[in-house]
C-alpha positions in Angstrom: 102.5 79.1 81.4 99.6 81.6 81.5 97.9 79.5 84.1 100.9 79.5 86.4 101.3 83.2 85.9 97.6 83.6 86.9 98.2 81.6 90.1 101.3 83.6 91.0 99.3 86.9 90.5 96.5 85.5 92.6 98.8 84.4 95.4 100.4 87.9 95.4 97.0 89.5 95.4 95.8 87.4 98.4 98.8 88.4 100.4 97.7 92.0 100.0 94.8 91.1 102.4 97.1 90.2 105.3 96.3 92.1 108.5 98.6 95.0 109.4 100.9 93.1 111.7 101.2 90.1 109.3 102.0 92.6 106.6 105.0 93.8 108.6 106.2 90.2 108.9 105.6 89.3 105.2 108.8 91.1 103.8 110.9 89.3 106.4 109.4 85.9 105.4 109.8 86.6 101.7 113.5 87.8 102.2 114.2 84.6 104.1 112.7 82.5 101.3 114.4 84.6 98.6 117.7 83.7 100.2 116.9 80.0 99.8 116.0 80.2 96.1 118.9 78.2 94.7 119.5 74.8 93.2 120.0 72.3 96.0 118.4 74.5 98.7 117.1 72.7 101.7 113.8 74.5 101.1 113.2 72.1 98.3 114.1 68.8 100.1 111.5 66.2 99.7 110.9 66.3 103.5 112.1 69.7 104.9 114.0 69.6 108.1 111.8 70.7 111.0 114.8 72.1 113.0 116.0 74.1 110.1 112.5 75.6 109.6 112.2 76.5 113.3 115.6 78.2 113.2 114.5 80.2 110.2 111.4 81.2 112.2 113.6 82.2 115.1 115.8 84.4 112.8 112.7 86.1 111.4 111.4 86.7 114.9 114.7 88.2 115.9 114.7 90.4 112.8 111.2 91.6 113.7 112.5 93.1 116.9 109.3 92.2 118.6 108.3 94.3 121.6 105.6 93.0 124.0 102.7 95.4 124.5 103.0 97.6 127.5 100.4 97.1 130.3 97.5 99.3 130.0 97.4 100.2 133.7 100.5 100.7 135.7 100.8 98.3 138.6 102.6 98.7 141.9 105.8 96.8 142.1 104.4 94.9 145.1 101.5 93.5 143.2 103.0 90.1 142.5 99.8 88.7 140.9 99.6 91.6 138.4 103.3 91.3 137.5 103.0 87.5 137.1 99.9 88.0 134.9 101.6 90.6 132.8 104.7 88.4 132.3 102.5 85.4 131.3 100.6 87.7 129.0 103.8 88.9 127.3 105.0 85.3 126.9 101.7 84.3 125.3 101.7 87.2 122.9 105.3 86.5 122.0 104.4 82.8 121.3 101.5 83.9 119.1 103.8 86.0 117.0 106.2 83.2 116.7 103.4 80.9 115.6 102.2 83.4 113.0 105.7 83.6 111.6 105.8 79.8 111.4 102.5 79.6 109.5 103.5 82.4 107.1 107.0 80.9 106.5 105.6 77.4 105.9 102.9 78.7 103.6 105.4 80.8 101.6 107.7 77.8 101.3 104.9 75.6 100.3 103.9 78.0 97.5 107.4 78.2 96.2 107.9 74.5 96.3 104.6 73.9 94.6 105.4 76.5 91.9 108.9 75.0 91.4 107.5 71.5 91.1 104.8 72.5 88.6 107.0 74.7 86.5 110.0 72.5 86.1 111.4 73.1 82.7 109.2 76.1 81.9 111.6 79.0 81.6 110.3 82.3 83.0 107.4 80.7 84.8 106.5 81.9 88.3 109.5 83.3 90.0 
């Protein structure tokens, strides 16, 4: 029981090192997982459903209210190349944020699944 508590503390401590933007996403990911902490939750299925997990990521992304960075230099409306480049750049940054959410969600779910599996029957252990 003490060992599991140490791992939980270490996991929480490591999350404190997340970069600033990931630290903004973290509470949304944790809230999502907190809502799935119940007996029979799909989070604990032997093989989690990929579609469900992608939908959860989409909900977290929507809750984040992501705004693409503004262009550093204003371009004329007639500069089609610049507008296309900016649009592609925004789509790429949006995709990177979505992928970061996926990684964070999958890792949080993994940690909770691992703790639950190792702590079965140990009351008060981990979460």
